Residue frames relative to the residue before (quaternion, step in Angstrom):
aa qw qx qy qz dx dy dz
M 1.0000 0.0000 0.0000 0.0000 0.00 0.00 0.00
E 0.5908 0.6073 -0.3746 0.3767 3.57 1.05 -0.68
W 0.6568 0.5198 -0.3302 0.4353 3.56 0.97 -0.78
I 0.6041 0.5530 -0.3540 0.4515 3.59 1.18 -0.63
V 0.6459 0.5104 -0.3145 0.4727 3.56 1.00 -0.90
I 0.6409 0.5265 -0.3193 0.4583 3.56 0.95 -0.86
L 0.6568 0.5204 -0.2988 0.4568 3.56 0.94 -0.93
I 0.6397 0.5160 -0.3133 0.4758 3.59 1.00 -0.89
L 0.6586 0.5102 -0.3101 0.4580 3.59 0.92 -0.88
I 0.6384 0.5188 -0.3199 0.4701 3.56 1.00 -0.85
L 0.6723 0.4898 -0.3068 0.4626 3.61 0.86 -0.86
L 0.6445 0.5255 -0.3193 0.4544 3.55 1.03 -0.77
I 0.6405 0.5074 -0.3133 0.4839 3.57 1.05 -0.83
L 0.6440 0.5182 -0.3298 0.4560 3.62 0.94 -0.80
I 0.6600 0.4978 -0.3121 0.4683 3.59 0.96 -0.81
L 0.6342 0.5193 -0.3253 0.4715 3.58 0.98 -0.85
Y 0.6705 0.4998 -0.2923 0.4639 3.59 0.99 -0.84
R 0.6676 0.5452 -0.2957 0.4119 3.53 0.86 -1.03
F 0.8069 0.2905 -0.1177 0.5006 3.53 0.84 -1.00
N 0.4774 -0.7179 0.4145 0.2914 3.57 1.24 0.52
V 0.1515 0.8493 -0.4970 0.0935 3.57 1.12 0.63
I 0.7164 0.4418 -0.2526 0.4772 3.57 1.00 -0.77
V 0.5912 0.5359 -0.3641 0.4804 3.54 1.34 -0.09
P 0.4431 -0.7130 0.4620 0.2862 3.61 -0.69 1.06
E 0.6086 -0.5501 0.4360 0.3700 3.54 -1.26 0.55
S 0.3583 -0.7288 0.5444 0.2101 3.60 -1.02 0.85
K 0.2328 -0.7589 0.5920 0.1393 3.55 -0.89 0.95
G 0.4991 0.6461 -0.4768 0.3259 3.58 -0.95 0.77
L 0.6912 -0.4513 0.3728 0.4239 3.53 -1.10 -0.84
P 0.1528 -0.7559 0.6274 0.1077 3.60 -0.59 1.06
V 0.1314 -0.7634 0.6299 0.0567 3.59 -0.94 0.95
L 0.1814 -0.8283 0.5245 0.0766 3.54 -0.32 1.23
L 0.2228 -0.7935 0.5612 0.0756 3.54 -0.97 0.99
Y 0.0046 -0.7691 0.6380 -0.0374 3.57 -0.69 1.17
H 0.2398 -0.7263 0.6129 0.1984 3.52 -1.40 0.18
K 0.8353 0.0004 0.0733 0.5450 3.56 0.22 -1.33
I 0.1498 -0.7346 0.6515 0.1157 3.56 -1.26 0.56
S 0.0650 -0.8106 0.5814 -0.0249 3.59 -0.81 1.03
Q 0.5695 -0.6001 0.4389 0.3506 3.52 -1.21 0.51
S 0.8401 0.1077 -0.0231 0.5311 3.58 1.03 -0.73
E 0.6644 0.5261 -0.3129 0.4289 3.61 1.10 -0.65
N 0.0133 0.7707 -0.6363 -0.0313 3.50 -1.20 0.58
N 0.1512 0.7468 -0.6375 0.1140 3.56 -1.08 0.82
E 0.8086 -0.2919 0.1893 0.4745 3.56 -1.29 -0.22
L 0.7896 0.2877 -0.1315 0.5259 3.59 1.03 -0.86
T 0.7266 0.4242 -0.2294 0.4894 3.61 1.24 -0.05
V 0.1127 -0.7865 0.6064 0.0321 3.54 -0.79 1.09
T 0.4737 -0.6651 0.4868 0.3103 3.62 -0.93 0.85
N 0.5679 -0.6183 0.4081 0.3587 3.56 -1.06 0.62
S 0.6038 0.5384 -0.3716 0.4555 3.62 1.12 -0.46
E 0.6632 0.4841 -0.3026 0.4840 3.61 1.01 -0.79
F 0.6091 0.5438 -0.3447 0.4631 3.57 1.10 -0.75
E 0.6514 0.5055 -0.3147 0.4703 3.57 0.96 -0.85
N 0.6202 0.5412 -0.3472 0.4493 3.61 0.96 -0.76
Q 0.6805 0.4984 -0.2859 0.4547 3.55 1.02 -0.87
I 0.6632 0.4895 -0.2989 0.4809 3.56 0.97 -0.85
K 0.6199 0.5322 -0.3284 0.4739 3.55 1.06 -0.81
Y 0.6320 0.5269 -0.3287 0.4636 3.61 0.95 -0.78
L 0.6445 0.5125 -0.3186 0.4696 3.59 0.94 -0.89
K 0.6645 0.5096 -0.3013 0.4561 3.57 0.91 -0.89
E 0.7143 0.4708 -0.2560 0.4502 3.55 0.80 -1.02
N 0.7339 0.3715 -0.2298 0.5202 3.60 1.22 -0.41
S 0.5780 -0.6802 0.3368 0.2997 3.52 1.16 0.83
Y 0.3127 0.6987 -0.5647 0.3084 3.58 0.96 0.88
N 0.2387 -0.7790 0.5700 0.1065 3.55 -0.96 0.89
P 0.3151 -0.7684 0.5213 0.1964 3.61 -0.50 1.14
I 0.1331 -0.7878 0.5976 0.0666 3.55 -1.03 0.82
T 0.4297 -0.6856 0.5236 0.2666 3.57 -1.25 0.28
L 0.6667 -0.4611 0.3975 0.4300 3.53 -1.33 0.19
T 0.6415 0.5371 -0.3174 0.4464 3.56 1.01 -0.85
E 0.6582 0.5067 -0.3105 0.4622 3.56 0.96 -0.79
L 0.6409 0.5032 -0.3247 0.4802 3.57 1.07 -0.73
I 0.6345 0.5157 -0.3317 0.4706 3.60 0.96 -0.75
D 0.6494 0.5067 -0.3149 0.4716 3.62 0.98 -0.80
N 0.6310 0.5243 -0.3305 0.4667 3.57 1.08 -0.74
I 0.7063 0.4716 -0.2782 0.4487 3.62 0.85 -0.96
Y 0.7860 0.3654 -0.1832 0.4638 3.56 0.83 -0.97
S 0.8043 0.2593 -0.1206 0.5209 3.60 1.06 -0.66
D 0.4379 -0.7392 0.4218 0.2897 3.56 1.34 0.21
I 0.3164 0.7282 -0.5330 0.2925 3.58 1.11 0.70
P 0.4672 -0.7220 0.4220 0.2870 3.62 -0.55 1.14
L 0.3665 -0.6644 0.6011 0.2508 3.52 -1.28 0.55
P 0.5712 -0.5642 0.4360 0.4067 3.60 -1.18 0.39
E 0.6372 -0.4865 0.4258 0.4195 3.54 -1.33 0.14
N 0.8452 0.1083 -0.1087 0.5119 3.55 -1.15 0.70
P 0.1229 0.8210 -0.5493 0.0953 3.60 0.72 0.99
V 0.0030 -0.7577 0.6517 0.0329 3.56 -1.30 0.49
L 0.1634 -0.7758 0.6023 0.0930 3.54 -1.01 0.81
I 0.1841 -0.7980 0.5706 0.0604 3.54 -0.68 1.21
T 0.0005 0.8272 -0.5604 0.0422 3.56 -0.68 1.07
F 0.1580 -0.7490 0.6358 0.0993 3.53 -1.25 0.60
D 0.2663 -0.7517 0.5842 0.1508 3.57 -1.02 0.82
D 0.8359 0.3262 -0.2328 0.3751 3.51 -1.36 0.61
G 0.3833 -0.7719 0.4667 0.1987 3.64 1.13 -0.22
Y 0.1670 0.8014 -0.5533 0.1543 3.61 0.88 0.84
K 0.5592 -0.6125 0.4492 0.3321 3.55 -1.08 0.75
N 0.6275 0.5585 -0.3567 0.4088 3.57 1.08 -0.65
N 0.4939 0.6414 -0.4410 0.3877 3.61 1.24 -0.15
I 0.7200 0.4008 -0.2570 0.5049 3.59 1.02 -0.73
E 0.6086 0.5562 -0.3502 0.4445 3.60 1.18 -0.51
F 0.8386 0.1989 -0.0600 0.5036 3.60 0.82 -0.93
A 0.6900 0.4586 -0.3052 0.4695 3.65 0.96 -0.66
L 0.6386 0.5742 -0.3404 0.3830 3.58 0.85 -0.98
P 0.6798 0.4834 -0.3377 0.4361 3.68 0.73 -0.84
V 0.6359 0.5194 -0.3308 0.4653 3.58 1.06 -0.76
L 0.6657 0.4991 -0.3147 0.4568 3.58 0.86 -0.94
K 0.6527 0.4947 -0.3307 0.4690 3.61 0.94 -0.77
K 0.6247 0.5596 -0.3457 0.4209 3.61 0.95 -0.85
Y 0.7807 0.3135 -0.1686 0.5136 3.60 0.95 -0.84
N 0.4157 -0.7285 0.4453 0.3134 3.58 1.34 0.16
F 0.3769 0.7106 -0.4925 0.3322 3.53 0.88 1.06
K 0.3051 -0.7356 0.5777 0.1792 3.56 -1.23 0.57
A 0.0352 -0.7954 0.6050 0.0097 3.54 -1.21 0.52
S 0.2965 -0.7444 0.5716 0.1767 3.59 -1.29 0.28
I 0.1982 -0.7605 0.6109 0.0958 3.54 -1.12 0.79
F 0.2126 -0.7569 0.6066 0.1179 3.57 -0.90 1.00
L 0.2537 -0.8281 0.4950 0.0699 3.50 -0.67 1.29
P 0.2741 -0.6961 0.6296 0.2098 3.62 -0.97 0.77
V 0.3535 -0.8447 0.3438 0.2081 3.49 0.23 1.40
S 0.6902 0.4819 -0.3141 0.4391 3.64 0.83 -0.82
F 0.6956 0.4652 -0.2836 0.4683 3.62 1.19 -0.25
I 0.3386 0.7552 -0.4977 0.2594 3.58 1.23 0.13
G 0.8227 0.1882 -0.1555 0.5135 3.59 -0.78 0.98
K 0.6485 0.4964 -0.3210 0.4796 3.58 1.27 0.09
T 0.5351 -0.5628 0.4598 0.4307 3.57 -0.93 -0.89
N 0.6547 -0.5197 0.3744 0.4014 3.58 -1.31 0.12
L 0.0417 -0.8586 0.5107 -0.0133 3.55 0.61 1.21
W 0.5627 0.5947 -0.4043 0.4077 3.63 1.11 -0.41
D 0.7070 0.3663 -0.2341 0.5578 3.59 1.27 -0.41
D 0.4301 -0.6777 0.4564 0.3839 3.59 1.32 0.11
G 0.4287 0.7181 -0.4444 0.3210 3.56 1.11 0.70
N 0.3347 -0.7352 0.5576 0.1912 3.56 -1.33 0.21
E 0.3789 0.7184 -0.4950 0.3089 3.59 1.13 0.60
K 0.4563 -0.7315 0.4411 0.2494 3.56 -0.71 1.06
L 0.2413 -0.7516 0.6047 0.1062 3.47 -1.15 0.87
L 0.6469 -0.5222 0.3827 0.4030 3.58 -1.22 0.51
N 0.3064 -0.7310 0.5779 0.1943 3.54 -1.13 0.69
I 0.7528 -0.4207 0.2523 0.4389 3.61 -1.29 0.22
E 0.6948 0.4774 -0.2939 0.4505 3.57 0.81 -1.00
E 0.6342 0.5162 -0.3416 0.4632 3.61 0.97 -0.72
I 0.6459 0.5118 -0.3258 0.4635 3.59 0.95 -0.78
K 0.6460 0.5187 -0.3149 0.4631 3.56 0.94 -0.86
N 0.6969 0.4717 -0.2734 0.4659 3.58 0.93 -0.86
L 0.6720 0.5223 -0.2851 0.4409 3.55 1.20 -0.59
H 0.5747 0.6039 -0.3884 0.3926 3.57 1.19 -0.47
N 0.3492 0.7323 -0.4972 0.3076 3.56 0.17 1.26
D 0.8050 -0.2831 0.1973 0.4825 3.55 -1.14 -0.59
T 0.6715 0.4990 -0.3044 0.4555 3.62 1.19 -0.33
F 0.8223 0.1599 -0.0422 0.5445 3.58 0.76 -1.07
E 0.0002 0.7120 -0.6963 -0.0906 3.49 -1.35 0.43
F 0.3523 -0.7737 0.5009 0.1623 3.54 -1.25 0.42
G 0.1246 -0.7649 0.6297 0.0541 3.51 -1.16 0.79
L 0.6003 -0.5874 0.4294 0.3321 3.58 -1.32 -0.05
H 0.0891 -0.7770 0.6224 0.0318 3.54 -1.04 0.87
S 0.6803 -0.4628 0.2154 0.5259 3.52 1.15 0.89
F 0.5493 -0.5946 0.4716 0.3497 3.54 -1.32 0.09
S 0.8322 0.2461 -0.0766 0.4910 3.56 0.82 -1.08
H 0.3953 -0.7460 0.4423 0.3028 3.55 1.36 0.02
K 0.3791 0.6900 -0.5178 0.3348 3.54 0.96 0.89
N 0.5393 -0.6238 0.4613 0.3275 3.56 -1.17 0.63
F 0.3987 -0.7367 0.4946 0.2316 3.62 -0.56 1.15
K 0.5428 0.6209 -0.3992 0.4006 3.59 1.18 -0.30
N 0.7867 0.3852 -0.1446 0.4602 3.53 1.12 -0.77
I 0.7004 0.4532 -0.2742 0.4784 3.61 1.17 -0.06
P 0.5693 -0.6356 0.4051 0.3285 3.62 -1.12 0.68
A 0.7163 -0.4800 0.3112 0.3995 3.52 -1.31 0.40
D 0.6531 0.5226 -0.3354 0.4335 3.61 0.85 -0.88
E 0.6740 0.4795 -0.3065 0.4711 3.59 0.96 -0.73
I 0.6189 0.5266 -0.3432 0.4710 3.56 1.07 -0.64
K 0.6610 0.5049 -0.3155 0.4568 3.60 0.91 -0.86
Q 0.6622 0.4968 -0.3052 0.4706 3.57 0.98 -0.85
D 0.6121 0.5566 -0.3369 0.4494 3.58 1.04 -0.77
I 0.6864 0.4799 -0.2829 0.4674 3.58 0.80 -1.01
S 0.6549 0.5126 -0.3093 0.4612 3.59 0.94 -0.87
E 0.6636 0.5070 -0.3030 0.4592 3.60 0.95 -0.84
C 0.5716 0.5797 -0.3707 0.4469 3.56 1.11 -0.66
V 0.7244 0.4615 -0.2426 0.4510 3.52 0.67 -1.17
S 0.6954 0.4746 -0.2915 0.4540 3.59 0.76 -1.00
T 0.6599 0.5136 -0.3248 0.4419 3.63 0.88 -0.82
L 0.6820 0.4783 -0.3039 0.4623 3.57 0.88 -0.87
K 0.6281 0.5242 -0.3284 0.4721 3.59 1.02 -0.75
N 0.6892 0.4827 -0.2818 0.4612 3.59 0.90 -0.91
S 0.6729 0.4819 -0.2870 0.4822 3.55 1.23 -0.55
G 0.4549 -0.7046 0.4310 0.3330 3.57 1.26 -0.17
I 0.4278 0.6941 -0.4612 0.3500 3.57 1.23 0.51
K 0.3367 -0.7221 0.5680 0.2067 3.58 -0.78 1.00
F 0.0592 0.7953 -0.5991 0.0707 3.57 -0.91 0.92
T 0.4162 -0.6628 0.5692 0.2521 3.49 -1.34 0.48
P 0.4701 -0.7104 0.4421 0.2809 3.62 -0.86 0.91
A 0.4042 0.6678 -0.5037 0.3702 3.56 0.56 1.28
F 0.1870 -0.8088 0.5569 0.0258 3.53 -1.01 0.94
A 0.1316 -0.7571 0.6339 0.0871 3.57 -1.03 0.84
Y 0.4227 -0.7151 0.5019 0.2409 3.59 -0.73 1.13
P 0.4430 -0.6619 0.5276 0.2954 3.61 -0.89 0.87
Y 0.8364 0.0689 -0.1255 0.5291 3.55 -0.93 1.08
G 0.5409 -0.6316 0.3888 0.3966 3.60 1.29 0.20
G 0.5111 0.7098 -0.3814 0.2990 3.59 1.23 0.03
R 0.0219 -0.7678 0.6403 0.0095 3.55 -1.07 0.84
P 0.6551 -0.5263 0.3643 0.4014 3.58 -1.19 0.47
K 0.3644 -0.7129 0.5515 0.2342 3.59 -0.99 0.78
N 0.6229 0.5372 -0.3358 0.4589 3.54 1.10 -0.66
K 0.4810 -0.7125 0.4308 0.2747 3.58 -0.66 1.09
L 0.6508 0.5094 -0.3296 0.4564 3.60 0.95 -0.82
T 0.6574 0.5047 -0.3092 0.4665 3.58 0.96 -0.86
Y 0.6246 0.5345 -0.3268 0.4662 3.55 1.05 -0.83
N 0.6787 0.4895 -0.3049 0.4547 3.59 0.88 -0.88
E 0.6296 0.5148 -0.3359 0.4752 3.58 1.09 -0.68
M 0.5996 0.5351 -0.3595 0.4742 3.57 1.08 -0.61
L 0.6605 0.5025 -0.3083 0.4650 3.59 0.91 -0.85
N 0.6182 0.5259 -0.3366 0.4775 3.57 1.09 -0.68
A 0.6421 0.5107 -0.3192 0.4744 3.57 1.04 -0.79
F 0.5991 0.5366 -0.3587 0.4737 3.60 1.05 -0.61
Q 0.6767 0.4988 -0.2900 0.4573 3.52 0.91 -0.96
D 0.6443 0.5324 -0.3097 0.4532 3.59 0.99 -0.90
N 0.7586 0.3476 -0.1800 0.5209 3.58 1.11 -0.72
E 0.4856 -0.7204 0.3831 0.3137 3.56 1.34 0.41
I 0.3185 0.7121 -0.5540 0.2907 3.57 0.98 0.79
K 0.2978 -0.8211 0.4732 0.1149 3.54 -0.63 1.16
I 0.8035 0.0392 0.0112 0.5940 3.62 1.02 -0.74
S 0.0725 -0.7908 0.6049 0.0590 3.55 -1.24 0.42
F 0.3107 -0.7824 0.5297 0.1040 3.54 -1.19 0.71
R 0.2089 -0.7265 0.6432 0.1218 3.53 -1.10 0.85
I 0.5581 -0.5182 0.4411 0.4748 3.60 -1.08 -0.66
G 0.1047 0.8726 -0.4745 0.0493 3.63 0.12 -1.21
N 0.1476 -0.8376 0.5178 0.0925 3.59 1.15 -0.54
R 0.5258 0.5630 -0.4539 0.4478 3.54 0.69 1.15
V 0.4623 -0.5995 0.5613 0.3344 3.56 -1.27 0.40
N 0.3841 -0.7369 0.5080 0.2266 3.60 -0.84 0.92
K 0.3776 -0.7005 0.5575 0.2364 3.55 -0.87 0.95
L 0.2657 -0.7564 0.5798 0.1451 3.55 -1.11 0.71
P 0.4892 -0.2079 -0.8447 0.0630 1.49 -1.92 1.63
I 0.6310 -0.5301 0.4132 0.3875 3.58 -1.25 0.51
S 0.3085 -0.7837 0.5143 0.1617 3.58 -0.71 1.08
N 0.7899 0.1094 -0.0666 0.5997 3.63 1.04 -0.64
K 0.2932 -0.8163 0.4749 0.1487 3.57 -0.23 1.23
F 0.7004 0.4173 -0.2693 0.5126 3.58 1.26 -0.20
E 0.7049 0.3608 -0.2632 0.5510 3.59 1.27 0.37
I 0.2184 0.7923 -0.5432 0.1717 3.59 0.97 0.81
K 0.3681 -0.7738 0.4860 0.1719 3.54 -0.81 1.07
R 0.1520 -0.7643 0.6200 0.0917 3.50 -1.22 0.72
I 0.3513 -0.7245 0.5617 0.1903 3.52 -1.25 0.59
S 0.3606 -0.7579 0.5117 0.1839 3.58 -0.56 1.19
I 0.1421 -0.7733 0.6146 0.0644 3.58 -0.80 1.02
S 0.1977 -0.8187 0.5375 0.0418 3.54 -0.58 1.26
G 0.5734 -0.5769 0.4539 0.3638 3.55 -1.22 0.40
Y 0.6382 0.5222 -0.3293 0.4599 3.56 1.24 -0.18
D 0.5287 0.6394 -0.3916 0.3979 3.56 1.32 -0.06
N 0.2090 -0.7332 0.6279 0.1564 3.58 -0.71 1.04
L 0.7356 -0.4518 0.2657 0.4292 3.56 -1.25 0.08
V 0.5960 0.5404 -0.3601 0.4723 3.59 1.17 -0.53
N 0.6310 0.5142 -0.3227 0.4831 3.59 1.01 -0.79
F 0.6581 0.5226 -0.3062 0.4471 3.57 0.91 -0.94
K 0.6456 0.5145 -0.3229 0.4629 3.61 0.92 -0.81
T 0.6535 0.5138 -0.3138 0.4589 3.56 0.97 -0.87
K 0.6523 0.5132 -0.3032 0.4682 3.58 0.94 -0.91
L 0.6499 0.5364 -0.3149 0.4367 3.54 0.93 -0.94
R 0.7512 0.3974 -0.2172 0.4802 3.62 0.93 -0.87
K 0.8367 0.2130 -0.0757 0.4989 3.58 0.96 -0.78
G 0.6165 -0.6331 0.3082 0.3523 3.59 1.24 0.11
R 0.8233 -0.0920 0.0923 0.5524 3.55 0.86 -0.81
L 0.3923 -0.6442 0.5861 0.2960 3.52 -1.40 0.23
K 0.4772 -0.6473 0.5063 0.3112 3.55 -1.12 0.61
Q 0.3288 -0.7427 0.5501 0.1941 3.56 -1.08 0.73
F 0.3819 -0.7086 0.5369 0.2527 3.58 -0.92 0.85
């Protein structure tokens, strides 16, 4: 019988560890990071539309209030209060499946979300992954800029800022802004780092921040998998929580409240 008791204790400890049970709930702003939504496929970057609906329904039923990038900028720069239980829903890369499967769910529950665009790939496919999945085109983006979606920047070339020099970073940010303006695409001055990467070199990092300022970028997002404490302490290091297609609703609830699941 002793081995059964030991086994039960081990399983209990693993559960406590996995779901951060002993870690207190984090109060603040969870920023959720999605990529693709699919009718049936799920993987690290793809959530099924049924699971996505379960997650949005949970947010709605538990009185989370969706905010926009613009509202977050107004909060940071003008101290305009956010609603109680705020949540920011974001998508990276601008996949066409976002409007096919995510948009109907968001409309159903009257939720808002933001899409970060890799600007040079608009209307193409995810070539940075050697993929052939369709991305939103200019007209679709223009038609989508409404009460449901707003758009931010996800770099021009989808290169990891951790690995490229300052001059290339500055050119990338500038090309993002000029291309979108020339295309007549409305966008919010918010930036999401590709792969969550930022320069490690302090001088390069500061030059990146100068490029943000020169191009009037107000906030930027990393990954980090943490709930952001309010008020935001570093407007260019706002953390997002990656939502995987492998996350069931229990996992989702844990991430929403505590930021991440522990890895065994």
